[in-house]
C-alpha positions as CSV (number, residue, x, y, z in Angstrom):
1,M,-59.8,-3.5,13.8
2,A,-58.8,-0.6,16.3
3,E,-56.3,-2.7,18.9
4,Q,-54.3,-4.0,15.6
5,Q,-53.2,-0.5,14.5
6,Q,-52.4,0.6,17.7
7,I,-50.5,-2.9,18.5
8,Q,-49.2,-2.3,15.3
9,Q,-48.1,1.7,15.8
10,A,-46.4,0.1,19.8
11,I,-44.3,-2.3,17.4
12,Q,-42.8,0.1,15.4
13,L,-42.6,2.7,17.8
14,P,-40.0,2.6,20.5
15,P,-41.2,2.8,24.0
16,R,-40.5,7.2,24.7
17,S,-38.2,5.2,27.6
18,H,-35.8,3.6,24.8
19,Q,-35.8,7.5,23.3
20,V,-34.9,8.9,26.5
21,V,-32.2,6.6,26.8
22,K,-30.7,6.7,23.7
23,A,-30.8,10.2,23.8
24,A,-29.1,10.1,26.8
25,T,-26.1,7.8,25.6
26,A,-25.6,9.8,22.7
27,A,-25.4,13.4,24.9
28,T,-23.0,11.8,26.9
29,A,-21.0,9.8,24.1
30,G,-20.9,13.1,22.7
31,G,-20.1,15.4,25.4
32,S,-16.8,12.7,26.4
33,F,-15.7,12.6,23.4
34,L,-16.0,16.8,23.1
35,L,-14.4,16.7,26.3
36,L,-11.5,14.6,25.4
37,S,-10.9,16.4,21.8
38,G,-10.7,20.1,23.9
39,L,-7.7,18.5,26.2
40,I,-5.8,16.9,23.7
41,L,-6.4,20.6,21.5
42,V,-4.5,22.2,25.3
43,G,-1.4,19.2,25.9
44,T,-0.9,19.8,21.9
45,V,-0.9,23.6,22.1
46,I,0.9,23.2,25.6
47,A,4.0,20.6,24.2
48,L,4.0,22.6,21.0
49,T,4.8,25.8,22.9
50,I,7.7,23.8,25.2
51,A,9.2,22.2,22.0
52,T,9.4,25.4,19.4
53,P,12.6,26.8,21.6
54,L,14.3,23.4,21.8
55,L,13.2,22.7,18.0
56,V,14.9,26.3,16.7
57,I,18.2,25.5,19.1
58,F,18.8,22.1,17.6
59,S,17.5,22.2,14.5
60,P,21.2,22.5,13.0
61,V,21.9,18.9,14.2
62,L,18.2,17.5,14.1
63,V,17.4,19.0,10.4
64,P,20.8,16.4,9.2
65,A,20.3,14.0,11.9
66,V,16.3,13.6,10.2
67,I,17.3,13.5,7.1
68,A,20.2,10.8,7.6
69,V,18.1,8.1,9.2
70,G,15.2,8.9,6.4
71,L,18.1,8.2,3.7
72,I,19.5,5.3,5.9
73,I,15.6,3.7,6.1
74,T,15.2,4.1,2.4
75,G,17.8,2.6,1.8
76,F,17.3,-1.1,3.8
77,L,13.4,-0.9,2.3
78,A,15.2,-0.6,-1.2
79,S,17.9,-3.8,-0.3
80,G,15.1,-5.4,1.1
81,G,12.8,-5.2,-1.3
82,F,15.5,-5.6,-4.5
83,G,16.7,-8.8,-1.8
84,V,13.2,-10.2,-2.6
85,A,12.5,-9.9,-6.0
86,A,16.0,-11.3,-6.3
87,I,14.7,-14.2,-4.6
88,S,11.7,-14.6,-6.7
89,V,13.2,-14.5,-9.8
90,L,15.9,-17.4,-9.1
91,S,12.9,-19.1,-7.1
92,W,11.1,-18.8,-10.8
93,I,14.2,-20.0,-12.9
94,Y,14.5,-22.2,-10.8
95,R,10.7,-23.6,-11.1
96,Y,11.6,-23.1,-14.9
97,V,14.4,-24.9,-15.4
98,S,13.4,-27.8,-13.4
99,G,10.2,-28.1,-15.8
100,K,7.3,-27.2,-13.7
101,K,6.4,-24.4,-15.7
102,P,6.1,-21.6,-13.9
103,P,3.5,-18.4,-14.7
104,G,4.3,-17.2,-17.5
105,A,6.5,-19.7,-18.9
106,E,4.4,-20.3,-22.4
107,S,5.5,-16.0,-23.2
108,L,9.0,-16.4,-22.3
109,D,8.6,-19.9,-24.6
110,Q,6.7,-17.9,-27.6
111,A,8.8,-15.5,-27.4
112,R,12.1,-17.7,-27.7
113,M,10.5,-19.3,-30.6
114,K,10.2,-15.3,-32.3
115,L,13.6,-14.5,-31.5
116,T,14.9,-17.1,-33.0
117,G,12.8,-17.0,-36.0
118,K,14.3,-14.0,-36.2
119,A,17.8,-14.8,-35.6
120,R,17.2,-17.8,-38.1
121,E,15.5,-15.4,-41.1
122,M,18.4,-12.9,-40.4
123,K,21.2,-15.3,-41.0
124,D,19.6,-16.6,-44.0
125,R,19.2,-12.3,-45.2
126,A,23.2,-11.8,-44.5
127,E,24.5,-15.4,-46.1
128,Q,22.3,-14.6,-49.5
129,Y,23.4,-10.6,-49.5
130,A,27.2,-12.1,-48.8
131,G,26.7,-14.1,-51.7
132,Q,25.8,-11.4,-53.6
133,Q,28.3,-8.8,-52.8
134,T,31.3,-11.9,-53.6
135,S,29.3,-13.1,-57.4
């Protein structure tokens, strides 16, 4: 009975050397990442120190250039998006006209029937109204 408890404890708890290796690996990785983040911070500060005077000197040129590039990129993206939308709509219309029943065709047919019914109803009312006015 005592042996089984010792075996279960040995299975549940990893060996001490395994824990030491885990701790050493974690400390090494953590230290490396900490060192790397410190180096990146120092490099960023140095680059910002060097770049700030250049940005101040060239800002009258850079700001309008950045605005122009932003507008150009926005224009190209909008143009591409509208082009994709137009192709999708034309493809849907082609499938609808050719009788392939694309998604949403039933809703369109129902709306068309409602509009046709309302148009006929209004036409009949207008004819009745015009007939009453002439009498």
